[in-house]
C-alpha positions in Angstrom: 20.1 1.1 -8.6 16.3 1.5 -7.6 16.7 -2.0 -5.8 19.6 -0.7 -3.5 17.8 2.3 -2.7 14.5 0.2 -1.8 16.7 -1.8 0.5 18.2 1.5 2.2 14.3 2.7 2.4 12.8 -0.5 4.0 15.9 -0.6 6.6 15.5 3.0 7.5 11.7 3.0 7.9 11.9 -0.1 9.9 14.4 1.2 11.9 12.0 4.1 13.0 9.2 2.0 13.2 11.4 0.0 16.0 12.1 3.2 18.0 8.4 4.3 17.7 7.4 1.4 19.1 10.0 1.9 21.9 8.8 5.3 22.7 5.1 3.9 22.5 6.2 1.3 25.5 8.5 3.7 27.5 6.6 7.0 27.0 6.3 9.0 30.3 3.2 10.7 29.3 -0.1 9.5 27.3 0.7 12.3 24.7 3.8 10.7 24.1 2.1 7.2 23.4 -0.3 9.1 21.1 2.3 10.9 19.0 4.4 7.8 18.7 1.2 6.0 17.5 0.3 8.4 14.9 4.4 8.6 14.1 3.9 4.5 13.5 1.0 5.2 11.2 3.2 7.4 9.3 5.8 4.9 9.2 3.7 1.9 8.1 2.3 4.3 5.0 5.9 4.6 4.0 6.5 0.8 4.3 3.4 0.4 2.1 4.4 2.7 -0.5 7.9 1.3 -0.6 6.3 -2.1 -1.1 4.1 -0.7 -3.8 7.1 0.5 -5.5 8.8 -2.6 -5.2 5.8 -4.6 -6.7 5.5 -2.1 -9.5 1.7 -1.9 -8.8 -0.8 1.1 -8.1 -3.0 -1.0 -5.8 -0.5 -0.1 -2.7 -0.6 3.6 -3.2 -4.9 3.4 -2.7 -4.7 1.2 0.5 -1.6 3.8 1.7 -4.2 6.7 1.3 -6.9 4.7 2.8 -4.9 4.1 5.8 -3.3 7.6 5.7 -7.1 9.0 6.1 -7.5 6.4 8.7 -5.1 7.3 10.7 -5.7 11.0 10.6 -8.9 10.4 11.7 -8.3 8.0 14.6 -5.7 10.3 16.2 -8.0 13.4 16.0 -10.4 11.0 17.4 -8.5 10.1 20.2 -6.6 13.3 21.2 -10.4 14.9 21.4 -11.2 11.8 23.9 -7.9 12.6 26.2 -8.7 16.3 26.0 -12.3 16.5 26.4 -13.4 13.0 27.6 -15.7 12.6 24.7 -15.3 12.3 20.7 -18.8 13.6 19.9 -20.6 16.7 21.5 
């Protein structure tokens, strides 16, 4: 039963990733593209978690945590750059 749930999860997150890719390419404003990139990071984290569940190992969960921290910091830094013109005050 868990295999079917994993297949559905992979399909749903992959579809969401494709829709985010479209928003990243066709976003009318820069902030739309930033939000699409941030959402793509979240979807990539979900794919890493699903893969870790499928492989039955905890290494992927640690990788997803590191990727989440990197994604958050990079989104904040990019938004500061867009709004202020520099990252470090």
